[in-house]
C-alpha positions as CSV (number, residue, x, y, z in Angstrom):
1,M,6.2,4.7,-1.2
2,N,6.6,4.7,2.6
3,S,4.6,7.8,3.5
4,I,2.1,7.8,6.3
5,P,-1.5,8.5,5.4
6,E,-2.3,12.2,6.0
7,E,-5.1,11.5,8.5
8,Y,-2.7,9.5,10.8
9,R,0.3,11.9,10.8
10,Q,-0.3,12.8,14.4
11,S,-0.4,9.1,15.6
12,K,2.6,7.0,16.4
13,L,2.8,4.5,13.5
14,S,5.3,1.8,12.8
15,S,5.7,0.4,9.3
16,K,4.7,-3.3,9.2
17,E,4.2,-5.8,6.4
18,F,2.6,-5.5,3.0
19,F,-0.7,-6.7,1.8
20,D,-0.5,-9.5,-0.8
21,E,0.7,-8.4,-4.2
22,I,-1.9,-7.7,-6.9
23,T,-1.0,-8.2,-10.6
24,V,-2.9,-6.2,-13.2
25,K,-2.6,-7.3,-16.8
26,Y,-2.8,-4.3,-19.2
27,F,-2.6,-4.2,-23.0
28,P,-1.5,-0.7,-24.1
29,I,-1.0,0.5,-27.6
30,R,0.1,-2.1,-30.2
31,G,-1.0,-5.0,-28.1
32,H,2.2,-5.2,-25.9
33,Q,1.5,-6.9,-22.6
34,V,2.3,-5.0,-19.4
35,Y,2.0,-6.5,-16.0
36,L,1.7,-4.0,-13.1
37,H,2.7,-5.5,-9.7
38,I,1.0,-3.5,-6.9
39,T,1.8,-3.8,-3.2
40,R,0.3,-1.8,-0.4
41,R,2.0,-1.1,2.8
42,R,0.3,-1.2,6.2
43,W,1.2,0.4,9.4
44,L,0.5,-0.5,13.1
45,N,-1.0,2.3,15.2
46,E,1.0,1.8,18.4
47,D,-1.5,3.8,20.5
48,T,-4.6,1.8,19.6
49,G,-3.1,-1.5,18.2
50,L,-5.1,-1.1,15.0
51,V,-3.7,-1.6,11.5
52,V,-3.8,1.5,9.2
53,F,-3.6,1.5,5.4
54,R,-4.4,3.6,2.3
55,D,-7.4,2.8,0.1
């Protein structure tokens, strides 16, 4: 999802790279393995030069 965090909507942000991918191994009903691959986007605040991201 490429939506800017609510608290930074008024700032000028540019979409930058992603954090490293995290893989979560999950065993739901009947023992079938499921692997969730999670990536988090980060943005650059062009006014302050700081990197912004969601928790």
